[in-house]
C-alpha positions as CSV (number, residue, x, y, z in Angstrom):
1,M,-8.6,-24.2,21.2
2,D,-6.3,-24.0,18.2
3,L,-3.8,-21.2,18.9
4,R,-4.3,-19.6,15.4
5,A,-8.0,-19.8,15.7
6,G,-7.7,-18.2,19.1
7,L,-5.7,-15.3,17.7
8,I,-8.2,-14.7,14.9
9,K,-11.1,-14.9,17.4
10,S,-9.4,-12.3,19.6
11,G,-8.9,-10.0,16.7
12,H,-5.1,-10.4,16.4
13,A,-3.5,-10.0,13.0
14,V,-2.0,-13.3,12.0
15,A,-1.6,-12.9,8.2
16,R,2.2,-13.0,8.4
17,M,2.5,-15.4,11.4
18,P,4.0,-18.9,10.7
19,E,1.4,-21.6,10.5
20,L,0.7,-23.3,13.9
21,H,0.7,-27.1,13.5
22,P,-0.3,-29.7,16.1
23,A,2.9,-31.7,15.2
24,L,5.1,-28.8,16.4
25,D,6.2,-28.8,20.0
26,T,3.9,-26.7,22.2
27,A,6.8,-24.5,23.4
28,R,7.3,-23.2,19.9
29,N,3.6,-22.7,19.5
30,R,3.5,-20.7,22.7
31,N,6.4,-18.6,21.5
32,I,4.7,-17.8,18.2
33,Y,1.5,-16.9,20.0
34,A,3.4,-14.6,22.4
35,L,5.2,-12.9,19.5
36,A,1.9,-12.3,17.6
37,T,0.2,-11.0,20.7
38,A,3.0,-8.6,21.4
39,T,3.0,-7.4,17.8
40,Y,-0.8,-6.8,17.9
41,S,-0.5,-5.0,21.3
42,T,2.2,-2.7,20.0
43,R,0.2,-1.8,16.9
44,A,-2.9,-1.1,19.0
45,S,-0.9,1.1,21.4
46,M,0.6,3.0,18.4
47,T,-2.9,3.5,16.9
48,K,-4.1,5.1,20.2
49,K,-1.1,7.5,20.2
50,L,-0.9,8.4,16.5
51,S,-4.0,10.3,15.3
52,H,-3.0,9.7,11.7
53,L,-3.7,5.9,12.1
54,D,-7.1,4.4,12.4
55,E,-8.0,1.4,14.7
56,K,-6.6,-1.0,12.0
57,G,-3.3,0.9,11.6
58,A,-4.2,2.3,8.2
59,A,-3.3,5.9,7.4
60,R,-6.0,8.5,7.5
61,M,-6.5,12.3,7.4
62,V,-7.6,13.4,10.9
63,D,-11.2,14.8,11.2
64,V,-10.7,18.2,12.8
65,S,-14.3,19.4,12.4
66,G,-15.0,19.0,16.1
67,K,-12.1,21.2,17.1
68,D,-12.4,24.8,18.1
69,V,-11.0,27.5,15.8
70,T,-8.0,29.0,17.7
71,E,-4.9,31.1,17.1
72,R,-2.0,28.7,16.4
73,T,1.6,29.5,15.7
74,A,4.7,27.4,15.0
75,R,8.4,28.2,14.7
76,A,11.0,25.8,13.1
77,A,14.7,26.1,12.5
78,G,17.4,24.6,10.4
79,F,21.1,25.2,9.5
80,V,23.1,25.0,6.3
81,K,26.7,24.3,7.1
82,M,29.2,25.5,4.4
83,K,32.7,26.7,3.7
84,P,33.7,30.2,4.7
85,E,34.3,31.2,1.1
86,T,30.7,30.0,0.3
87,L,29.3,32.1,3.1
88,A,31.3,35.0,1.7
89,L,29.4,34.6,-1.7
90,I,26.1,35.2,0.2
91,E,27.4,38.2,2.1
92,T,29.0,39.9,-0.9
93,G,26.3,39.0,-3.4
94,G,28.8,37.0,-5.5
95,A,26.7,33.9,-6.1
96,K,26.2,33.3,-9.9
97,K,22.5,32.6,-9.5
98,G,21.7,35.9,-7.8
99,D,20.4,36.9,-4.3
100,V,20.6,33.6,-2.4
101,L,18.6,34.6,0.7
102,A,15.9,36.4,-1.2
103,A,15.3,33.3,-3.3
104,A,15.4,31.1,-0.2
105,R,12.9,33.4,1.7
106,I,10.4,33.3,-1.1
107,A,10.8,29.6,-1.6
108,G,10.2,29.0,2.1
109,I,7.1,31.1,2.2
110,M,5.7,29.4,-0.9
111,A,6.4,26.0,0.7
112,A,4.5,26.9,3.8
113,K,1.5,27.7,1.7
114,K,1.7,24.5,-0.3
115,T,2.5,22.0,2.6
116,H,-0.7,20.1,2.1
117,E,0.4,19.3,-1.5
118,L,3.7,17.9,-0.3
119,I,2.7,16.0,2.9
120,P,-0.2,13.7,2.1
121,L,-2.2,13.9,5.3
122,C,-1.8,17.6,6.1
123,H,-4.9,19.8,5.8
124,P,-5.0,22.7,3.4
125,L,-4.8,25.8,5.6
126,M,-5.5,29.5,5.1
127,I,-2.3,30.6,6.9
128,T,-2.3,34.2,8.1
129,K,1.5,34.7,8.4
130,A,4.6,33.1,7.0
131,R,8.0,34.5,7.7
132,V,11.5,33.2,7.0
133,E,14.6,34.7,8.6
134,F,18.3,34.1,8.2
135,T,21.3,34.6,10.4
136,S,24.9,34.1,9.2
137,S,27.3,32.2,11.5
138,E,31.1,31.9,11.5
139,N,31.4,29.0,14.0
140,P,29.9,26.8,12.8
141,C,30.2,28.4,9.4
142,G,26.8,28.7,7.6
143,I,23.3,30.1,7.6
144,A,20.8,29.5,10.4
145,V,17.2,29.5,9.1
146,V,14.1,30.2,11.2
147,A,10.5,30.0,9.9
148,E,7.4,31.3,11.7
149,V,3.9,30.4,10.5
150,K,0.5,31.5,12.0
151,V,-3.1,30.5,11.4
152,S,-6.5,30.9,12.9
153,G,-7.9,27.4,12.5
154,Q,-8.7,23.9,13.7
155,T,-5.3,22.3,13.3
156,G,-1.7,23.4,13.9
157,V,1.0,24.7,11.6
158,E,4.0,22.8,12.8
159,M,4.4,21.0,9.4
160,E,4.1,24.3,7.5
161,A,6.9,25.8,9.6
162,L,9.1,22.7,9.2
163,T,8.4,22.6,5.4
164,A,9.2,26.3,5.1
165,V,12.6,25.8,6.8
166,S,13.4,22.6,4.8
167,V,12.7,24.2,1.4
168,A,14.5,27.4,2.3
169,C,17.6,25.3,3.2
170,L,17.3,23.3,0.0
171,T,17.1,26.5,-2.0
172,I,20.2,27.9,-0.3
173,Y,21.9,24.6,-1.4
174,D,20.6,24.9,-4.9
175,M,21.8,28.5,-5.2
176,L,25.3,27.7,-4.1
177,K,25.9,24.1,-5.1
178,A,28.1,25.1,-8.0
179,A,30.5,26.5,-5.5
180,D,30.2,24.1,-2.6
181,K,28.6,20.6,-3.1
182,A,29.7,19.6,0.4
183,M,27.2,21.8,2.2
184,I,25.3,20.0,4.9
185,I,21.6,20.7,5.8
186,R,21.1,19.8,9.5
187,D,19.2,20.3,12.7
188,V,15.8,20.9,11.1
189,R,13.4,20.9,14.0
190,L,10.4,22.4,15.6
191,I,11.4,24.9,18.2
192,E,8.1,26.3,19.4
193,K,4.3,26.0,18.9
194,T,1.3,27.6,20.6
195,G,-2.4,26.9,20.5
196,G,-4.4,23.7,20.1
197,R,-5.5,21.0,22.5
198,S,-1.9,19.9,23.3
199,G,-1.0,23.3,24.5
200,P,2.3,25.2,24.0
201,Y,5.6,23.5,23.3
202,K,9.1,24.9,23.4
203,A,12.2,22.9,22.5
204,K,14.8,22.6,25.3
């Protein structure tokens, strides 16, 4: 059987595969076939693991209608590294734009509520709690940000917590960029989640 025809018959994606030609040496044909097979197998494996991909590898919103309504929480963290004099502006209330952390807290909470408008495949959720907290640090110098989000629903709130932290960090940068454009937003990560089929998770 022609190798390309065999790939098509077996359901392998060959749109971008070089044309197999009888005149080519069989060793090259075998290499092309092996490469295409490996690519298809990898894609199929990813599709099984990633719920946001259908069997063809296309993006989709996951159907959660069959899931139980359970209590779900998520906590995420991030850090804004800055100069000591920039941190002093926060602590003394000397920032020109006003209360830096108050603005960042409200921004983070609003972001948690609007996550589905920012991340295409997230579900709109009626979250029941969104909290953003800040801790100043001298070494490394900056502000640690932690967001906690809670919902009673059919899908988790990890993305809501991560979005809250990200936007809170961005707001801190915006409020202080006139004084310190070298600030670094780093270590944005999920630190804990509860509820759902996958069970609890806690970062090590």
